C-alpha positions in Angstrom: -5.6 0.3 -5.0 -4.4 2.8 -2.1 -1.2 5.0 -3.5 0.7 7.0 -0.4 3.1 9.6 -0.9 5.5 9.7 2.0 8.7 12.0 2.7 11.7 11.7 0.6 10.4 10.3 -2.3 8.5 7.3 -0.8 5.4 5.7 -2.5 3.9 2.7 -0.6 1.4 1.1 -2.6 -1.5 -1.4 -1.5 -3.9 -3.4 -4.0 -6.2 -6.0 -4.1 -8.2 -4.1 -1.1 -11.9 -5.2 -0.7 -13.0 -1.8 0.6 -10.9 1.7 0.8 -11.6 4.0 4.4 -9.4 7.4 2.5 -10.5 9.1 -0.3 -7.7 10.3 -2.8 -6.3 13.2 -1.3 -6.7 12.9 2.5 -4.1 12.6 4.7 -3.1 9.6 6.4 -1.3 9.5 9.7 0.7 7.0 11.1 -1.3 3.9 12.6 -4.8 4.7 10.5 -6.9 2.5 8.4 -6.3 2.4 4.8 -8.3 -0.8 3.3 -8.9 -4.0 4.0 -7.5 -6.4 2.3 -9.2 -8.3 -0.2 -9.3 -10.7 -3.4 -9.6 -8.6 -6.3 -7.7 -8.2 -9.2 -7.6 -11.0 -12.6 -4.5 -13.0 -10.8 -5.5 -12.9 -7.3 -5.9 -16.5 -5.4 -7.3 -15.5 -2.0 -7.5 -12.7 0.2 -4.3 -10.8 0.8 -2.5 -7.5 0.7 0.0 -6.9 -2.3 2.5 -4.0 -1.0 4.8 -2.5 -2.8 7.6 0.5 -1.9 8.9 2.7 -4.3 11.5 5.6 -4.2 11.9 8.0 -7.0 9.7 6.4 -9.7 11.9 2.7 -8.8 10.4 -0.1 -7.1 12.5 -1.1 -3.9 12.8 -3.7 -1.6 10.6 -3.0 1.4 12.4 -5.2 4.4 15.2 -2.5 3.5 12.6 0.2 5.6 10.2 -1.9 7.6 10.4 -5.2 10.0 8.1 -7.5 8.6 8.3 -9.8 11.8 
């Protein structure tokens, strides 16, 4: 799992990774690869990315911040 702390209390979470390319404490810049999608975890049904966005400890809808189209 990769967790990135952003400005303004935002945290993004990336789960089910096959591998991570960053270590804890590394600085991550926009556009950098942080992981490869995988099929890890007990409930995983195939390779995919599980993405979460949190603000001040509460889950929020990422489509309010990111255009996934």
